N, CA, C and O atoms as a DFTB+ gen file, in Angstrom:
544 C
 N C O
     1  1      23.089      -4.527       4.199
     2  2      21.852      -5.032       3.677
     3  2      21.678      -6.515       3.979
     4  3      20.633      -6.982       4.431
     5  1      22.780      -7.231       3.697
     6  2      22.811      -8.705       3.855
     7  2      22.477      -9.061       5.375
     8  3      21.801     -10.039       5.694
     9  1      22.985      -8.227       6.200
    10  2      22.751      -8.468       7.724
    11  2      21.311      -8.213       8.000
    12  3      20.699      -8.959       8.764
    13  1      20.722      -7.174       7.406
    14  2      19.354      -6.873       7.613
    15  2      18.433      -8.016       7.169
    16  3      17.471      -8.375       7.847
    17  1      18.779      -8.576       5.984
    18  2      18.016      -9.682       5.419
    19  2      18.052     -10.854       6.325
    20  3      17.031     -11.496       6.572
    21  1      19.303     -11.165       6.864
    22  2      19.445     -12.255       7.800
    23  2      18.608     -12.092       9.080
    24  3      17.967     -13.029       9.555
    25  1      18.643     -10.859       9.618
    26  2      17.912     -10.517      10.847
    27  2      16.388     -10.730      10.580
    28  3      15.697     -11.372      11.371
    29  1      15.909     -10.198       9.494
    30  2      14.490     -10.373       9.056
    31  2      14.153     -11.843       8.957
    32  3      13.125     -12.287       9.468
    33  1      15.021     -12.604       8.299
    34  2      14.670     -14.050       8.204
    35  2      14.633     -14.683       9.536
    36  3      13.761     -15.511       9.798
    37  1      15.556     -14.329      10.414
    38  2      15.548     -14.910      11.702
    39  2      14.303     -14.500      12.503
    40  3      13.752     -15.286      13.273
    41  1      13.880     -13.244      12.297
    42  2      12.641     -12.734      12.921
    43  2      11.486     -13.690      12.626
    44  3      10.844     -14.226      13.529
    45  1      11.261     -13.873      11.392
    46  2      10.212     -14.733      10.932
    47  2      10.280     -16.140      11.406
    48  3       9.278     -16.788      11.706
    49  1      11.592     -16.623      11.468
    50  2      11.727     -17.979      11.916
    51  2      11.393     -18.161      13.401
    52  3      10.748     -19.125      13.814
    53  1      11.873     -17.169      14.189
    54  2      11.582     -17.233      15.650
    55  2      10.138     -17.060      15.920
    56  3       9.589     -17.716      16.805
    57  1       9.477     -16.166      15.163
    58  2       8.028     -15.950      15.395
    59  2       7.302     -17.217      15.060
    60  3       6.360     -17.576      15.767
    61  1       7.685     -17.908      14.030
    62  2       7.077     -19.175      13.559
    63  2       7.365     -20.264      14.607
    64  3       6.492     -21.060      14.952
    65  1       8.646     -20.276      15.114
    66  2       9.004     -21.353      16.065
    67  2       8.297     -21.049      17.415
    68  3       7.899     -21.983      18.110
    69  1       8.139     -19.806      17.780
    70  2       7.491     -19.533      19.049
    71  2       5.950     -19.854      18.955
    72  3       5.369     -20.361      19.914
    73  1       5.319     -19.556      17.809
    74  2       4.019     -19.952      17.697
    75  2       3.820     -21.434      17.709
    76  3       2.829     -21.891      18.277
    77  1       4.694     -22.226      17.119
    78  2       4.533     -23.643      17.121
    79  2       4.783     -24.201      18.505
    80  3       4.143     -25.188      18.867
    81  1       5.663     -23.638      19.291
    82  2       5.984     -24.046      20.648
    83  2       4.822     -23.799      21.512
    84  3       4.640     -24.529      22.486
    85  1       3.955     -22.755      21.218
    86  2       2.788     -22.444      22.034
    87  2       1.657     -23.297      21.734
    88  3       0.569     -23.114      22.280
    89  1       1.881     -24.310      20.811
    90  2       0.753     -25.224      20.527
    91  2      -0.221     -24.683      19.487
    92  3      -1.349     -25.171      19.416
    93  1       0.147     -23.731      18.705
    94  2      -0.688     -23.123      17.704
    95  2      -1.039     -24.188      16.711
    96  3      -0.262     -25.117      16.493
    97  1      -2.250     -24.067      16.074
    98  2      -2.611     -24.961      15.018
    99  2      -3.994     -25.473      15.386
   100  3      -4.527     -25.189      16.459
   101  1      -4.549     -26.229      14.467
   102  2      -5.921     -26.755      14.554
   103  2      -5.843     -28.190      14.247
   104  3      -4.983     -28.640      13.491
   105  1      -6.738     -28.915      14.832
   106  2      -6.898     -30.354      14.533
   107  2      -5.668     -31.167      14.894
   108  3      -5.361     -32.172      14.254
   109  1      -4.938     -30.698      15.975
   110  2      -3.736     -31.464      16.407
   111  2      -2.535     -31.112      15.581
   112  3      -1.451     -31.604      15.893
   113  1      -2.637     -30.270      14.511
   114  2      -1.484     -29.962      13.769
   115  2      -0.867     -28.687      14.266
   116  3      -1.575     -27.759      14.659
   117  1       0.476     -28.627      14.254
   118  2       1.173     -27.415      14.648
   119  2       1.100     -26.429      13.589
   120  3       1.249     -26.784      12.420
   121  1       0.885     -25.231      13.895
   122  2       0.760     -24.045      12.999
   123  2       2.203     -23.733      12.434
   124  3       3.150     -23.610      13.211
   125  1       2.341     -23.617      11.166
   126  2       3.676     -23.338      10.617
   127  2       4.020     -21.851      10.722
   128  3       5.188     -21.488      10.854
   129  1       3.016     -21.009      10.662
   130  2       3.343     -19.578      10.648
   131  2       2.337     -18.869      11.547
   132  3       1.186     -19.285      11.679
   133  1       2.810     -17.780      12.164
   134  2       1.842     -16.946      12.941
   135  2       0.982     -16.187      11.942
   136  3       1.401     -15.798      10.852
   137  1      -0.280     -16.002      12.407
   138  2      -1.223     -15.213      11.544
   139  2      -0.756     -13.746      11.430
   140  3       0.051     -13.297      12.244
   141  1      -1.243     -13.016      10.452
   142  2      -0.918     -11.621      10.349
   143  2      -1.340     -10.931      11.618
   144  3      -0.622     -10.082      12.145
   145  1      -2.497     -11.294      12.104
   146  2      -3.000     -10.616      13.355
   147  2      -2.104     -10.886      14.539
   148  3      -1.842      -9.998      15.350
   149  1      -1.620     -12.153      14.641
   150  2      -0.654     -12.445      15.751
   151  2       0.580     -11.615      15.560
   152  3       1.135     -11.105      16.533
   153  1       1.009     -11.469      14.384
   154  2       2.307     -10.749      14.123
   155  2       2.086      -9.195      14.434
   156  3       2.988      -8.527      14.939
   157  1       0.936      -8.697      14.132
   158  2       0.656      -7.300      14.419
   159  2       0.590      -7.122      15.907
   160  3       1.082      -6.121      16.428
   161  1      -0.001      -8.059      16.606
   162  2      -0.101      -7.942      18.080
   163  2       1.335      -7.989      18.677
   164  3       1.631      -7.202      19.575
   165  1       2.193      -8.851      18.222
   166  2       3.558      -8.881      18.737
   167  2       4.282      -7.517      18.438
   168  3       4.973      -6.937      19.277
   169  1       4.065      -7.079      17.205
   170  2       4.810      -5.820      16.843
   171  2       4.172      -4.659      17.658
   172  3       4.919      -3.760      18.045
   173  1       2.896      -4.613      17.935
   174  2       2.303      -3.589      18.738
   175  2       2.834      -3.688      20.155
   176  3       3.109      -2.654      20.764
   177  1       2.983      -4.814      20.678
   178  2       3.601      -4.986      22.009
   179  2       4.995      -4.387      22.101
   180  3       5.387      -3.879      23.152
   181  1       5.721      -4.442      21.039
   182  2       7.132      -3.946      21.095
   183  2       7.262      -2.476      20.678
   184  3       8.123      -1.765      21.195
   185  1       6.429      -2.020      19.763
   186  2       6.635      -0.603      19.255
   187  2       5.371       0.297      19.465
   188  3       5.398       1.466      19.079
   189  1       4.296      -0.215      20.053
   190  2       3.091       0.606      20.371
   191  2       2.593       1.296      18.995
   192  3       2.865       2.468      18.733
   193  1       1.904       0.534      18.215
   194  2       1.322       0.948      16.958
   195  2       0.025       1.786      17.177
   196  3      -0.717       1.578      18.137
   197  1      -0.212       2.753      16.226
   198  2      -1.487       3.372      16.200
   199  2      -2.488       2.463      15.482
   200  3      -2.095       1.439      14.922
   201  1      -3.748       2.815      15.490
   202  2      -4.699       1.980      14.771
   203  2      -4.442       1.983      13.206
   204  3      -4.604       0.971      12.525
   205  1      -4.061       3.102      12.733
   206  2      -3.707       3.195      11.277
   207  2      -2.552       2.300      10.991
   208  3      -2.581       1.592       9.984
   209  1      -1.538       2.280      11.804
   210  2      -0.287       1.454      11.685
   211  2      -0.730      -0.022      11.789
   212  3      -0.203      -0.843      11.038
   213  1      -1.617      -0.381      12.628
   214  2      -2.036      -1.704      12.766
   215  2      -2.707      -2.242      11.522
   216  3      -2.526      -3.400      11.146
   217  1      -3.486      -1.378      10.890
   218  2      -4.102      -1.706       9.622
   219  2      -3.102      -1.938       8.507
   220  3      -3.191      -2.875       7.713
   221  1      -2.122      -1.002       8.500
   222  2      -1.123      -1.189       7.404
   223  2      -0.240      -2.404       7.711
   224  3       0.135      -3.128       6.788
   225  1       0.087      -2.634       8.931
   226  2       0.859      -3.863       9.216
   227  2       0.170      -5.186       8.891
   228  3       0.760      -6.156       8.416
   229  1      -1.102      -5.142       9.182
   230  2      -1.925      -6.328       8.898
   231  2      -1.941      -6.592       7.377
   232  3      -1.843      -7.740       6.944
   233  1      -2.060      -5.576       6.614
   234  2      -2.009      -5.684       5.139
   235  2      -0.619      -6.199       4.667
   236  3      -0.553      -7.094       3.823
   237  1       0.413      -5.673       5.174
   238  2       1.795      -6.071       4.838
   239  2       2.027      -7.579       5.181
   240  3       2.575      -8.345       4.388
   241  1       1.582      -7.949       6.395
   242  2       1.878      -9.308       6.883
   243  2       0.927     -10.276       6.123
   244  3       1.325     -11.414       5.873
   245  1      -0.264      -9.887       5.762
   246  2      -1.177     -10.726       4.974
   247  2      -0.518     -11.019       3.654
   248  3      -0.395     -12.175       3.249
   249  1      -0.088      -9.953       2.974
   250  2       0.542     -10.091       1.669
   251  2       1.764     -11.058       1.746
   252  3       1.944     -11.959       0.927
   253  1       2.550     -10.808       2.751
   254  2       3.754     -11.661       2.919
   255  2       3.430     -13.154       3.181
   256  3       4.092     -14.037       2.636
   257  1       2.422     -13.420       4.007
   258  2       1.984     -14.726       4.298
   259  2       1.497     -15.440       3.033
   260  3       1.838     -16.599       2.799
   261  1       0.716     -14.755       2.241
   262  2       0.190     -15.360       0.997
   263  2       1.338     -15.675       0.052
   264  3       1.349     -16.733      -0.577
   265  1       2.284     -14.788      -0.052
   266  2       3.476     -15.061      -0.948
   267  2       4.327     -16.220      -0.441
   268  3       4.871     -16.980      -1.241
   269  1       4.447     -16.364       0.865
   270  2       5.231     -17.381       1.455
   271  2       4.443     -18.759       1.286
   272  3       5.080     -19.782       1.032
   273  1       3.168     -18.782       1.417
   274  2       2.445     -19.968       1.234
   275  2       2.567     -20.456      -0.280
   276  3       2.722     -21.645      -0.555
   277  1       2.493     -19.547      -1.148
   278  2       2.642     -19.877      -2.607
   279  2       4.081     -20.460      -2.840
   280  3       4.259     -21.408      -3.605
   281  1       5.028     -19.898      -2.201
   282  2       6.433     -20.331      -2.444
   283  2       6.563     -21.714      -1.847
   284  3       7.204     -22.573      -2.452
   285  1       5.999     -21.960      -0.715
   286  2       6.092     -23.314      -0.055
   287  2       5.383     -24.378      -0.928
   288  3       5.839     -25.515      -1.052
   289  1       4.231     -23.950      -1.534
   290  2       3.545     -24.908      -2.416
   291  2       4.427     -25.274      -3.614
   292  3       4.445     -26.419      -4.068
   293  1       5.128     -24.310      -4.093
   294  2       5.995     -24.526      -5.310
   295  2       7.157     -25.453      -4.883
   296  3       7.662     -26.238      -5.686
   297  1       7.564     -25.344      -3.620
   298  2       8.722     -26.149      -3.125
   299  2       8.336     -27.603      -2.946
   300  3       9.165     -28.511      -3.015
   301  1       6.949     -27.806      -2.697
   302  2       6.489     -29.186      -2.551
   303  2       6.741     -30.054      -3.784
   304  3       6.860     -31.277      -3.715
   305  1       6.816     -29.344      -4.921
   306  2       7.047     -29.995      -6.228
   307  2       8.540     -30.298      -6.500
   308  3       8.936     -30.664      -7.606
   309  1       9.309     -30.132      -5.472
   310  2      10.780     -30.460      -5.570
   311  2      11.599     -29.257      -6.108
   312  3      12.583     -29.471      -6.816
   313  1      11.228     -28.039      -5.798
   314  2      11.940     -26.847      -6.300
   315  2      13.369     -26.711      -5.689
   316  3      13.714     -27.443      -4.761
   317  1      14.130     -25.841      -6.176
   318  2      15.453     -25.482      -5.741
   319  2      15.381     -24.836      -4.384
   320  3      14.926     -23.700      -4.256
   321  1      15.841     -25.573      -3.332
   322  2      15.825     -25.097      -1.994
   323  2      16.581     -23.859      -1.801
   324  3      16.082     -22.937      -1.155
   325  1      17.837     -23.766      -2.353
   326  2      18.673     -22.592      -2.286
   327  2      17.951     -21.348      -2.859
   328  3      17.930     -20.274      -2.259
   329  1      17.355     -21.561      -4.068
   330  2      16.700     -20.475      -4.674
   331  2      15.510     -20.020      -3.818
   332  3      15.234     -18.824      -3.736
   333  1      14.816     -20.951      -3.190
   334  2      13.706     -20.567      -2.352
   335  2      14.201     -19.793      -1.090
   336  3      13.536     -18.849      -0.664
   337  1      15.273     -20.155      -0.533
   338  2      15.791     -19.460       0.610
   339  2      16.168     -17.998       0.224
   340  3      15.842     -17.050       0.938
   341  1      16.836     -17.861      -0.884
   342  2      17.141     -16.533      -1.388
   343  2      15.964     -15.728      -1.643
   344  3      15.924     -14.547      -1.299
   345  1      14.935     -16.351      -2.271
   346  2      13.687     -15.585      -2.522
   347  2      12.990     -15.199      -1.211
   348  3      12.443     -14.103      -1.086
   349  1      13.019     -16.142      -0.213
   350  2      12.392     -15.862       1.029
   351  2      13.113     -14.734       1.809
   352  3      12.478     -13.916       2.474
   353  1      14.495     -14.719       1.700
   354  2      15.201     -13.606       2.322
   355  2      14.838     -12.267       1.656
   356  3      14.701     -11.258       2.349
   357  1      14.684     -12.245       0.354
   358  2      14.343     -10.984      -0.346
   359  2      12.894     -10.593       0.099
   360  3      12.619      -9.426       0.377
   361  1      12.038     -11.540       0.153
   362  2      10.595     -11.180       0.616
   363  2      10.632     -10.648       2.045
   364  3       9.897      -9.723       2.393
   365  1      11.490     -11.237       2.863
   366  2      11.536     -10.803       4.330
   367  2      12.015      -9.371       4.374
   368  3      11.484      -8.516       5.082
   369  1      13.064      -9.151       3.565
   370  2      13.607      -7.754       3.501
   371  2      12.596      -6.711       2.963
   372  3      12.515      -5.576       3.433
   373  1      11.840      -7.168       1.955
   374  2      10.743      -6.272       1.451
   375  2       9.668      -5.990       2.521
   376  3       9.209      -4.857       2.665
   377  1       9.283      -7.020       3.253
   378  2       8.299      -6.852       4.298
   379  2       8.829      -5.918       5.358
   380  3       8.112      -5.030       5.819
   381  1      10.082      -6.106       5.756
   382  2      10.720      -5.199       6.826
   383  2      10.732      -3.791       6.318
   384  3      10.455      -2.876       7.095
   385  1      11.040      -3.550       5.040
   386  2      11.109      -2.243       4.447
   387  2       9.730      -1.565       4.483
   388  3       9.606      -0.374       4.770
   389  1       8.702      -2.369       4.182
   390  2       7.306      -1.904       4.191
   391  2       6.831      -1.541       5.593
   392  3       6.103      -0.571       5.802
   393  1       7.261      -2.336       6.518
   394  2       6.912      -2.063       8.018
   395  2       7.610      -0.785       8.486
   396  3       7.003       0.105       9.083
   397  1       8.952      -0.731       8.178
   398  2       9.713       0.464       8.604
   399  2       9.216       1.729       7.981
   400  3       9.438       2.815       8.518
   401  1       8.515       1.613       6.802
   402  2       8.092       2.803       6.014
   403  2       7.006       3.630       6.869
   404  3       6.912       4.850       6.736
   405  1       6.230       2.932       7.712
   406  2       5.244       3.695       8.459
   407  2       5.489       3.793       9.910
   408  3       4.625       4.236      10.667
   409  1       6.696       3.374      10.333
   410  2       7.043       3.523      11.725
   411  2       7.657       4.922      11.961
   412  3       8.246       5.518      11.059
   413  1       7.493       5.446      13.264
   414  2       8.227       6.655      13.603
   415  2       9.653       6.282      13.931
   416  3      10.000       5.109      14.070
   417  1      10.468       7.310      14.049
   418  2      11.889       7.036      14.417
   419  2      12.022       6.218      15.718
   420  3      12.780       5.250      15.787
   421  1      11.286       6.625      16.713
   422  2      11.346       5.898      17.943
   423  2      10.877       4.466      17.819
   424  3      11.462       3.568      18.424
   425  1       9.808       4.232      17.029
   426  2       9.370       2.831      16.752
   427  2      10.390       2.113      16.012
   428  3      10.590       0.930      16.286
   429  1      11.060       2.695      15.103
   430  2      12.102       2.004      14.264
   431  2      13.225       1.545      15.254
   432  3      13.749       0.446      15.071
   433  1      13.596       2.304      16.246
   434  2      14.576       1.965      17.172
   435  2      14.125       0.782      18.053
   436  3      14.915      -0.112      18.355
   437  1      12.920       0.792      18.434
   438  2      12.366      -0.324      19.208
   439  2      12.243      -1.615      18.360
   440  3      12.494      -2.729      18.821
   441  1      11.853      -1.395      17.132
   442  2      11.766      -2.547      16.198
   443  2      13.130      -3.210      15.988
   444  3      13.264      -4.433      16.048
   445  1      14.141      -2.362      15.739
   446  2      15.477      -2.815      15.558
   447  2      15.972      -3.578      16.803
   448  3      16.589      -4.636      16.681
   449  1      15.701      -3.042      17.974
   450  2      16.106      -3.660      19.248
   451  2      15.398      -5.073      19.340
   452  3      16.047      -6.050      19.714
   453  1      14.089      -5.172      19.002
   454  2      13.447      -6.458      19.038
   455  2      14.004      -7.432      17.977
   456  3      14.141      -8.626      18.244
   457  1      14.314      -6.933      16.812
   458  2      14.980      -7.812      15.787
   459  2      16.311      -8.403      16.378
   460  3      16.609      -9.588      16.227
   461  1      17.052      -7.548      17.025
   462  2      18.301      -8.021      17.652
   463  2      18.074      -9.045      18.698
   464  3      18.820     -10.020      18.780
   465  1      17.055      -8.860      19.515
   466  2      16.690      -9.896      20.464
   467  2      16.340     -11.190      19.849
   468  3      16.792     -12.248      20.287
   469  1      15.564     -11.122      18.869
   470  2      15.070     -12.314      18.086
   471  2      16.293     -13.035      17.503
   472  3      16.442     -14.253      17.604
   473  1      17.180     -12.199      16.873
   474  2      18.374     -12.816      16.296
   475  2      19.212     -13.529      17.338
   476  3      19.692     -14.633      17.080
   477  1      19.399     -12.955      18.466
   478  2      20.162     -13.596      19.542
   479  2      19.493     -14.869      20.034
   480  3      20.159     -15.883      20.246
   481  1      18.143     -14.818      20.219
   482  2      17.483     -16.002      20.662
   483  2      17.591     -17.149      19.582
   484  3      17.760     -18.323      19.913
   485  1      17.491     -16.760      18.350
   486  2      17.583     -17.816      17.266
   487  2      18.938     -18.371      17.247
   488  3      19.091     -19.585      17.109
   489  1      20.012     -17.511      17.387
   490  2      21.343     -18.055      17.324
   491  2      21.556     -19.019      18.574
   492  3      22.186     -20.068      18.437
   493  1      21.051     -18.661      19.714
   494  2      21.174     -19.501      20.892
   495  2      20.490     -20.878      20.597
   496  3      21.039     -21.947      20.866
   497  1      19.294     -20.780      20.046
   498  2      18.580     -21.998      19.840
   499  2      19.349     -22.931      18.834
   500  3      19.447     -24.144      19.022
   501  1      19.846     -22.323      17.832
   502  2      20.581     -23.042      16.843
   503  2      21.833     -23.685      17.386
   504  3      22.183     -24.816      17.050
   505  1      22.495     -22.927      18.237
   506  2      23.723     -23.419      18.915
   507  2      23.373     -24.655      19.842
   508  3      24.082     -25.661      19.873
   509  1      22.233     -24.499      20.590
   510  2      21.762     -25.639      21.440
   511  2      21.463     -26.837      20.578
   512  3      21.814     -27.958      20.947
   513  1      20.862     -26.653      19.504
   514  2      20.465     -27.781      18.652
   515  2      21.768     -28.444      18.081
   516  3      21.856     -29.669      17.992
   517  1      22.711     -27.652      17.722
   518  2      23.958     -28.230      17.214
   519  2      24.776     -29.043      18.293
   520  3      25.534     -29.972      18.015
   521  1      24.524     -28.575      19.537
   522  2      25.209     -29.227      20.613
   523  2      24.345     -30.384      21.202
   524  3      24.725     -30.977      22.212
   525  1      23.203     -30.695      20.580
   526  2      22.372     -31.761      20.974
   527  2      21.394     -31.413      22.101
   528  3      20.827     -32.300      22.741
   529  1      21.210     -30.133      22.330
   530  2      20.252     -29.664      23.403
   531  2      18.858     -29.622      22.907
   532  3      17.939     -29.493      23.715
   533  1      18.634     -29.723      21.632
   534  2      17.242     -29.664      21.133
   535  2      16.637     -28.292      21.128
   536  3      15.532     -28.133      20.610
   537  1      17.301     -27.271      21.681
   538  2      16.776     -25.848      21.625
   539  2      15.632     -25.707      22.617
   540  3      14.900     -24.723      22.506
   541  1      15.418     -26.576      23.551
   542  2      14.368     -26.389      24.577
   543  2      14.974     -26.141      25.903
   544  3      14.256     -25.961      26.887
């Protein structure tokens, strides 16, 4: 379970990082998070969602984004960073569970493979940053 939470956290981090690297955002500001629609599009590319699944995924990602925004606002007031990270990991796991609930077995396998790719990319980026490579 702990490993799954970490993978999900990494997934959201890489999606966010990738979006920021693509110049997302408005008014010259980098976007901090991919939109629910962007995330559904990425998921659809990996697991081939039905229209009904796209609707469900959009709702799940919208709910998660709103909860994350609220948490970040609370952190701006000087909240406990460790507690926030733990809460974020829990939210990520809950989102993953909700997504997996409507995927077929084949889609779940593709989703897991994608999560593994994202985790490997994130670990590589972190290692490069630690070595002074900047992750680029």
